[in-house]
C-alpha positions in Angstrom: 20.3 11.3 -69.0 22.6 14.3 -69.3 19.5 16.6 -69.2 18.2 15.0 -66.0 21.6 15.3 -64.4 21.9 19.1 -65.2 18.3 19.5 -63.9 19.1 18.0 -60.6 22.2 20.1 -60.2 20.2 23.3 -60.9 17.7 22.4 -58.4 20.3 21.7 -55.7 21.9 25.1 -56.4 18.6 26.9 -56.3 17.6 25.3 -53.1 21.0 26.2 -51.5 20.5 29.8 -52.7 17.1 29.9 -51.0 18.5 28.4 -47.9 21.1 31.3 -47.8 18.5 33.9 -48.3 18.2 36.2 -45.1 15.0 36.2 -43.3 14.5 39.8 -42.0 11.8 39.0 -39.6 13.8 36.1 -37.9 17.0 38.4 -37.7 14.9 41.3 -36.2 13.5 39.0 -33.6 16.9 37.8 -32.7 18.2 41.4 -32.5 15.2 42.4 -30.2 16.0 39.4 -27.9 19.7 40.6 -27.7 18.5 44.3 -27.1 16.3 43.2 -24.2 19.2 41.4 -22.7 21.3 44.7 -22.9 23.6 43.1 -25.5 23.6 46.1 -27.9 26.8 45.3 -29.8 25.5 41.8 -30.5 22.2 43.3 -31.7 23.9 45.8 -33.9 26.0 43.0 -35.4 22.7 41.3 -36.4 20.8 44.3 -37.6 23.5 46.2 -39.6 23.7 43.7 -42.4 20.0 44.0 -42.7 20.4 47.8 -43.0 22.8 47.3 -45.9 20.6 44.8 -47.6 17.3 46.6 -47.1 17.9 50.4 -47.1 14.4 51.0 -48.1 13.0 49.3 -45.0 12.4 52.2 -42.6 11.4 49.9 -39.7 14.8 48.3 -39.7 16.5 51.7 -40.0 14.6 53.2 -36.9 15.2 50.1 -34.9 19.0 50.4 -35.6 18.9 53.9 -34.6 17.1 53.1 -31.3 19.6 50.5 -30.3 22.5 53.2 -30.9 20.4 55.6 -28.6 19.9 52.8 -25.8 23.6 52.4 -26.2 24.1 56.2 -25.7 25.8 56.5 -28.9 23.5 59.5 -29.8 25.5 60.9 -32.9 25.2 57.5 -34.7 21.4 57.3 -33.7 20.7 60.8 -35.1 22.6 60.0 -38.2 20.4 57.1 -38.9 17.2 58.5 -37.9 17.2 62.1 -38.8 16.8 61.5 -42.6 13.5 59.8 -41.9 12.4 62.4 -39.4 13.2 65.2 -41.7 11.2 64.1 -44.8 8.3 66.0 -46.0 6.1 63.2 -44.8 8.2 62.1 -41.8 8.0 58.6 -40.5 6.2 58.8 -37.1 8.3 56.2 -35.4 11.3 57.9 -36.7 10.0 61.2 -35.0 9.3 59.4 -31.7 12.7 58.0 -31.7 14.6 61.2 -32.5 12.5 63.1 -29.7 13.8 60.7 -27.1 17.3 60.8 -28.4 17.4 64.7 -28.1 15.7 64.4 -24.7 18.1 61.9 -23.3 21.1 63.8 -24.7 19.8 67.0 -23.0 19.4 68.8 -26.4 16.1 70.3 -25.3 15.6 73.0 -27.9 16.0 70.4 -30.8 13.7 68.1 -28.8 11.1 70.7 -28.6 11.3 71.4 -32.5 10.7 67.7 -33.1 7.9 67.5 -30.5 6.1 70.2 -32.5 6.6 68.3 -35.8 5.0 65.3 -34.2 2.2 67.1 -32.6 1.3 68.5 -36.0 0.5 64.9 -37.0 -1.0 63.8 -33.5 -1.9 66.7 -31.4 -3.3 64.6 -28.6 -0.2 62.5 -27.9 0.1 62.7 -24.2 3.6 61.2 -24.1 5.1 63.8 -26.6 3.2 66.7 -24.8 4.8 65.5 -21.6 8.3 65.5 -23.1 7.8 68.9 -24.5 6.7 70.1 -21.2 9.7 68.5 -19.5 12.0 70.2 -22.0 10.5 73.6 -21.3 10.9 73.0 -17.6 14.6 72.1 -18.0 15.1 75.5 -19.9 13.3 77.4 -17.1 10.4 78.2 -19.5 8.0 77.2 -16.7 5.0 79.2 -17.6 5.1 77.8 -21.2 5.2 74.3 -19.8 2.3 75.0 -17.4 0.3 76.4 -20.3 0.6 73.3 -22.4 0.0 71.2 -19.5 -3.3 73.0 -18.8 -4.3 72.9 -22.3 -3.6 69.1 -22.5 -5.2 68.4 -19.1 -8.5 70.2 -20.2 -8.6 68.2 -23.5 -7.8 64.8 -21.6 -9.7 65.6 -18.6 -6.8 64.4 -16.4 -3.7 65.9 -14.7 -2.2 62.6 -13.9 0.4 62.3 -16.5 1.9 65.8 -15.7 2.1 65.8 -12.0 5.8 65.2 -12.0 6.5 68.2 -14.0 4.1 70.4 -12.0 6.0 69.2 -8.9 9.4 70.2 -10.3 8.0 73.6 -11.3 6.5 74.1 -7.8 9.7 73.3 -6.0 11.2 76.4 -7.9 9.1 78.8 -5.8 11.5 81.1 -3.8 9.1 81.9 -1.1 7.0 80.1 1.5 4.9 81.1 4.7 3.9 78.7 7.3 1.9 78.7 10.5 1.8 76.1 13.2 -0.1 75.3 16.5 1.2 72.8 18.9 -0.7 71.5 22.0 1.0 69.6 24.8 -1.3 67.8 27.2 -0.8 65.3 30.0 -2.6 62.8 32.0 -2.2 60.6 35.1 -1.5 63.0 36.5 -2.6 66.0 34.3 -1.9 69.5 34.2 -2.8 72.6 32.2 -2.1 72.1 28.4 0.8 73.9 27.0 0.3 76.1 23.9 2.9 76.9 21.2 2.7 78.5 17.9 4.8 80.1 15.1 4.6 82.0 11.9 7.5 81.8 9.6 8.7 83.2 6.2 11.4 81.5 3.9 13.2 82.7 0.9 15.4 80.6 -1.2 18.5 82.0 -3.1 20.5 80.2 -5.8 22.8 78.2 -3.3 21.2 79.3 0.1 18.0 79.9 2.1 17.0 81.8 5.1 14.0 81.5 7.4 12.6 83.9 9.9 10.4 82.5 12.6 8.3 84.4 15.3 7.3 81.9 18.1 4.7 82.3 20.9 4.4 80.0 24.0 1.8 79.9 26.7 2.8 77.8 29.8 1.4 78.2 33.4 -0.1 81.4 32.6 3.3 82.7 31.3 3.4 83.9 27.6 6.7 84.6 25.9 7.9 85.2 22.4 11.0 83.6 20.8 12.5 85.2 17.5 14.8 82.9 15.6 16.5 82.5 12.2 17.6 79.5 10.3 20.1 79.6 7.5 21.0 77.0 5.0 24.1 77.1 2.7 24.7 74.5 0.0 28.0 73.7 -1.6 29.1 72.3 -4.9 30.0 68.8 -3.6 26.2 68.4 -2.4 27.0 69.1 1.2 25.2 71.9 3.2 25.4 73.9 6.3 22.5 74.5 8.7 22.7 77.4 11.3 20.1 78.6 13.8 20.1 81.5 16.2 17.3 82.8 18.4 16.5 85.3 21.3 13.5 85.3 23.6 11.5 87.8 25.7 12.0 85.7 28.8 13.3 82.5 30.4 10.2 80.5 31.7 8.8 79.2 28.4 11.9 79.6 26.1 15.6 79.8 26.8 16.9 83.4 26.9 19.0 82.6 23.7 19.7 79.6 21.6 22.0 78.6 18.7 22.8 75.6 16.7 25.0 74.5 13.8 25.1 71.2 11.8 27.0 70.3 8.8 25.5 67.7 6.3 28.2 65.8 4.6 28.4 65.0 0.9 26.1 61.8 0.4 28.1 58.6 0.1 26.2 56.1 -2.2 22.8 55.7 -0.3 24.0 57.0 2.9 23.7 60.6 4.4 25.8 61.8 7.4 25.7 65.0 9.6 27.3 66.3 12.8 26.4 69.3 14.9 25.5 71.0 18.2 22.7 72.8 19.9 23.1 75.3 22.6 20.4 77.0 25.0 21.2 79.7 27.5 19.0 80.1 30.5 19.6 82.6 33.4 20.4 79.6 35.8 21.7 77.0 33.5 23.0 76.2 30.1 22.3 73.1 27.9 24.6 71.9 25.2 23.5 69.0 23.0 25.8 67.3 20.6 24.0 65.6 17.6 24.3 64.1 14.2 22.5 61.7 11.9 23.2 58.7 9.6 20.4 58.0 7.2 19.9 55.1 4.7 18.0 56.0 1.5 16.5 53.1 -0.5 13.9 54.1 -3.2 11.2 56.0 -1.5 12.2 55.0 1.9 14.7 56.7 4.5 15.7 55.0 7.7 17.5 57.4 10.0 19.2 57.3 13.4 20.0 60.6 15.3 21.7 60.6 18.8 21.7 63.5 21.3 24.4 63.8 24.0 23.5 66.3 26.9 27.1 67.3 27.8 25.9 68.7 31.2 24.1 65.7 32.4 26.2 63.1 30.5 23.1 61.6 29.1 22.3 60.2 25.6 19.0 60.2 23.8 18.2 58.3 20.6 15.8 58.8 17.8 14.9 56.2 15.0 12.7 57.2 12.2 11.4 55.5 9.0 10.0 57.9 6.4 8.3 57.2 3.1 8.3 60.0 0.4 6.3 60.3 -2.8 8.4 62.7 -4.7 5.8 63.4 -7.4 3.0 64.1 -4.9 5.4 65.6 -2.2 3.6 63.4 0.3 5.4 62.3 3.3 4.5 59.8 6.1 7.0 59.4 9.0 7.2 57.1 12.0 9.5 58.0 14.9 10.6 56.3 18.0 12.7 58.1 20.7 14.3 57.2 24.1 15.8 59.9 26.2 15.4 63.4 27.8 15.3 65.7 24.6 11.8 67.1 24.4 9.9 67.5 21.1 11.2 70.6 19.3 14.0 71.2 22.0 11.1 72.8 24.2 13.3 73.0 27.4 12.7 75.4 30.3 15.0 76.4 33.0 14.1 73.6 35.3 15.4 70.6 33.1 16.3 67.6 35.0 17.9 64.3 33.6 14.7 62.3 33.5 13.7 59.6 31.1 11.0 59.6 28.3 9.9 57.2 25.7 8.2 58.6 22.6 6.5 57.3 19.5 4.9 59.4 16.8 3.6 59.8 13.3 3.5 62.7 10.9 2.0 63.1 7.5 2.4 65.7 4.8 -0.2 66.1 2.2 -0.1 68.6 -0.8 -3.3 70.4 -1.8 -3.2 71.7 -5.3 0.3 72.8 -6.4 1.6 74.9 -3.6 -0.5 74.3 -0.3 0.6 71.8 2.3 -0.9 70.5 5.5 1.2 68.5 8.0 -0.5 66.9 11.0 1.6 65.5 13.7 0.9 63.3 16.7 3.5 62.0 19.2 2.9 60.1 22.4 5.4 60.0 25.4 5.6 58.0 28.4 7.5 60.7 30.4 9.2 60.4 33.9 8.2 63.9 35.3 9.9 63.3 38.7 12.3 60.6 39.5 10.5 57.3 39.4 7.1 58.7 38.6 5.7 58.6 35.0 2.8 60.1 33.1 1.2 60.2 29.6 2.1 63.1 27.5 0.5 64.0 24.0 2.0 66.4 21.5 -0.5 67.3 18.9 0.7 69.7 16.1 -0.7 71.1 12.7 1.5 72.9 10.2 0.1 74.6 7.1 2.4 76.0 4.5 1.9 78.0 1.3 4.7 78.4 -1.2 4.9 81.1 -3.9 
């Protein structure tokens, strides 16, 4: 009898011991659930006992390191994962983890070193090549980045994964040249079309940019030139100042002289604000416009409102626009509505009257290759050309730009 008693007790103790045995797969599943919820501390409280109990299990070690990296505790993450990544035969998952850690912590030289170590194992890993190219771009080693992108694109027969990096590098170009042609036609009643064009050159400095522009206009058998300069100055608080000045060869097509100034305030959350003025001098009259802008940015969309106040005629004009941007492709589509007297591109002449106009338009920018842009623009106006009489007005413009 005593033998059977001891046997039962032993079976009970053994079963209790098995019941208390940790199941790594179950705990890991629980830790992953907590991680997906963003409960990193809870996930670590589950996985740390597993690390201590199964130090030889590299999957547990790597996942623990990843949790620390997602928590942005990069030193702890590196301490756990580096020994696995630095072995003679490194753990591939550990290499991928430490590559992300050094990239997120902006330690780009270290990140490149581990990228090379991983590419020695898998030379066709697009994700790792992309991270390495991004590091090179951050370090302004742009040609190296373009070289490995070109090599990877030829091997993979696709440039899609690297478009964003190419865009970032392309935007660093200091120079650009643009040419434009604008045709303004009317109907019911019609008149001879107006022709405008310009050629401009722009150069970027570290915190400023300057643009030189030569305009030509042909209106009612008169041809004139307007020479103007734009200047942009950025400040450390992310605000910037825009200034414009120009002088023409006559007064029938363009104003004799013009100037503008606008300050763009530091963005506040998703909002942008600005305030400024435009001034145009004619032989017989002067025009002063007060203007500004409020814009709301959400994702790839920007909704903006810009008023103009003509101080001489005490008249308001209003412009509402909606723009969608694709930063990677540098593609823009913009819809615009306007009510008021301010003409497109401020193309006033000396005979301006306080008449009404309603305008709707669309413009589109498309990048060809890495540095060539085309921007077609179409705007329709229902314009009061004399008091109480309206006509149709069509503004058609094409702008081409090459940056280098």
